[in-house]
N, C-alpha and C positions, 0 to 999 in steps of 0.2 A: 068436260070443260078445262081449258088449259088453266092451269095454275098461275097466279099472278107472279111476276117477278119484282124482286126489289131493286129500284133503279139506283139507288146508291152503290150496290155492287158491281155495277157496269161501268163502261168507259165515257169519257167525256163526250167522244163524239157519239156514241150510242143515244145518252141523254139528250144533248143539244144544248145550245146557249142558255136559251128561255129555261130548260128543265133544272141546268146547274145554276142559274140565278134563283130559282125559286128554291132550291136545296139549300143554297147559301142563306136565303133570307128567313128560312125556318131553323137556323141554328139560333142557340139561345143567344141573348143580346146581352152585351157587357152591362154590368149594374152601375157603372160610372157615365151616366147620361146627363148629368145635373146641367151640364152647359151646352146641351145639345137642342136645340127648338125642332130641327127635322132631320132624320138620320137615314137610314136605307130605304129606298122605295120612290124616292121623287128623282127629278133630273139632276139635281144637285141637293147637297147637305147644307143646313143652315145652323151656325151657331148662335147662340145668345151674344150679345155685345161683350167684345172683349175689354177687359178692364184696362189692358196696357197694350203696349207695342206688340202686334202679331210677328211671330218667329216661325219660319218655316223651312221645311229640310226635306230633300227626297233622297233616295238612294236605292240602288240596282242589284240584284244578286243576279248571276248568269249561270247555269247549269255549266259545269265543267271549268269555271274559272272561279267562282266563289264557293261553291258546294259540288259534291257529286253524290247522285242517288245511290251509289255502290255502298257507301259506309254512312250517310245522312239519312235520317228519317224526313217524311214531310213537315212531320211536327215540329222537328230539329231546325229544319230551313225556315218555318214561321217564325219561330222563336228569334232565330238569329236576324231575321230581316226586321223585325219589329224592334229589337234591341238595338240594332247599329244605326236605327234612324233616331231613337231616344236617345242615344249616346251624344248625337249632334246637338240637341237641345240642352243636355247637361254640360256640353262644353260652353255653352252660350250661358247657361245660369237661367235657363227658361223654364217655364211649367208647362207640362203638356196639356192638351186641350182635346184633339181629334186625330184620327188616323184615317188615311186612304189606302187602299190596296189596290194594285194592278197585276193582273197575271197573264201571262203569254203561255198557253198549254197545248199539247199534242192530241190529236184525236183518241190515241190510246191510252192518255192517261187515266188512272183511275178515278172515279168519282169519290170514293171514299177517302182516297189520299188527299186530294184537294180540298175537302172539307177538313180534314185533319190540319193542314196548313192554315186554311183561314181562321178556323176555330182557335188555334194557337196565337196566330196574329192579334187577334180580338182580344184573348185572355192576357196575352203579356201588356199589351197597350193599355187595356182597360184597367189594369192592375195600377198603372201609374198616372191614370185620370184621363186617358186619351182614346176613348171609345173608337171603334170602326165606325165611319158613318158613310162609307160608300168607296167606289172605285169603278174598274173596268176589266173586261176580259177581253181576250184576242186568241186566235189561233195561229199556231206556227208548226213550221216544218222542221224547225231547229230547237235549238236546247230550249228548256225551261226559263223563264225569265219572271223573276218575283220584284215588283216595285213597289216601296212604300214610301208615301209622303206623310208627316206629321206635322200638325199646326200647334204651336205653343204660345205663350205671352209671357212678357218681361217688362219690366220698368227700363226705359231708356237708360237712364242713368245709372243702371245696376247691370247692365250686361256685361258679360266677359267677351272679350274680343282677341282678335291675332294682332300680332306685329305691334304691340304696345310697350314690350319690356326694354328695358334701358341697361347698358353696360353694368355689371355689379349684381344686378338682380339674379337671385337664387332660383334654380329650376327645381322643382319637384314633380313625383309622380305618384299618383295613388296605386294601393294595392300591391300587387306583383306581376313582373313582366315575363313574356315566353311561353308561358302556358297555353295559350291558344296555338301557337305555331308548334309546338312540340306535339300536341293532341293532333294538329293536322299532319304532322308528318310521319307520326305513327300510325294513324288510320289509313293514310295513302299507301304506306307499306304494307299493310294489313297486319301489323303487329299488335300485340295485346296493349290496349290502351287505358290505362287508370282512368276512373269516371272522373277524376276533377279536372284532368287535361282535355278529355272529351267536352265536358260541359264548358270550360274555357273556351273552347273552339266553336260550339254549337249552340250554347245556350248562356251567353255572357249577359252581364248585369249592368245597366247603364246607371252610371252615378250620378243619377238626378238631385238625390237629396244633397249631395257633397256639393255638385255644382250650384245649387240654390244658395247653399250656406254660405258659398265662398264668394259667389256673386254680391250677396247681403253684406258681406262684412266691408267691401270695399278695399281689401287689403292685399288683391290680386292684381298684378299689371296686364296680365294676357293669360289666355287658355287655349287648348285645344283637345281633342280627344285622340286616342293612340289607335289608329286603324291601319296606317300603313307603316307602323314601326317607330320606336322611339327617337331613332337617329335620323328619320325624316321629319317626323311631327313636330319635334323639337324646335325645328326651325321655323316653326309658324308664329313662335313666341317674340323673338326679337324685332326691334324697328329696323327699318331699311338700313343695310352697311353694317349691320351687325351680325352676331354668330352665336353659337352655343359651344361651351367645353363641357363634356360629360365624364364623369369619372366611374370608369366601369369598375372599379372596385366597390361602388356602393349601390348597384342595381339590385332591387329588392326582386327576390326570386322565391319560391315556395320550397319549402324543405324536400330534398331528395331531387330537385329539379335537374340539377347540374350532373348528377350522377347518372339518372336515368337518360340524359341526353346523350352523354358520351358512352353510355352501354350502346346506344344506336348508331355510332358514329357521326353525331351531331354536334356543333359547337354551342355550348350555351351561352356564350357571350353574343354570337350572332344571332342566335334565336332571341334573346332579351333585346338587343338592340335593334334589330331589323325584321323580325320575324312578323309584326303586325297583328291586328284584330284583337289585341287585349282588350280595346274600347275602356281603356282606365283614362284618366285626366292627366294632362302635363301642364301643369302652370308656373309661371313665374311670379315672384314677389320680392320686394324690398330686404334685404337682410333684417332689418329690424322688425320685419312682420313674420319671419319663418316660424318662431315660436308659435304665434297665434295662429298663423294658418295650419300648423299641425296639431293644435288643440281642436281647431273646428272639424278636421279629418278624424281625429279621436271622438269627437261628441257624435259624429255621423257613422261611426263603427267603421270606417276605412282610413287605414293609416296612409300618411303621406311623408315620402322619403326624399331628403334632399340629394340629388344625384349630380348636380352641376350647376354653371353659372351662364349668365350672358356675357359675351365678350364684345370688344370693338372691332374683333376679326370677324369677317364674313365666312360662313360655312359652319361645317361641323367637326369639332376637335375631339378625338377621344383620347383620355389619359389614363394611366393606370392598368393598362391593358400588354398584349404581347406588341412587339416592336413592330410597326407598318401595318398594324391592324385598321382596316376601314371598313365602315358597313353602311349600306345604303338602303332606304325603306323600299316598300313594294312600289312599282309602276306599272300601272295598268296594261300597257302596250309592250310589255317585255315578258310576257308568258304568265303560266300561272301564279294564284296568289301563294305567298309564303315558300316559295322555293327557297330553302335556305342552305 
């Protein structure tokens, strides 16, 4: 009699769509299901009534652009996909409620790997109160595509918004900058990558607690998350016709960051300003509220560093660095991410 085979050890093509969906449905469910009326298994998910305004965001990771399976595991891709979307909710000061996941897979992709990705998305999102409630699968002859949609809620009067900051407002950033870009650069070169920089690139932490606290305080005039680089994302803060001046001597970086970057021929300033994918928050606040905003950061365990101010001059101005220095953030149609 032929020995039974474990279908999880095979390929997506061998298992088929129905079999893969069944395998996904058998994964342990998130414990964060209080707000879910109907989850995976029906044509659509049903959430219990939202208490406030619905806040939705979606993002896509494409193999070869946003990740490379040569140096990233499927679990790490799942973590990054979930965290990047949750970071958008953090930038709005919203509370996560649910997550949807769509995958475009090739027939030869291994079922075990796909389940690792799905499981990690569910675990990360569930940790922040946004259980995985559904999604879609499709085949592709091209790169793997991972698309995540998150649903959150927030009170309209307490939403953090872009393009609301006025000249004189101070610009602050959470955490440290450039670590994700440095990690990416080292991994792409096949160089030894310290764990903290690999985590910054592949296992970022969305600043949801900080975003919610800042939104509740009412002391922030504008906010955004740093996905394309501070030099680009800071320009989401000022109102129309205004700009941002950044002091490059005040950019927060982790200990040893600059030395490691220079050791590999990389410019630490450019990494910190334009590398992107830090998924930190950049916010603007009136001068009189800066101390209070920094105290909020301290209470949530995430330091906020003042790095510049909003000006009445359009565009980005960098001071305190090399003469003629200019930095631009990531642009989706100009090549792979974080080429610095």
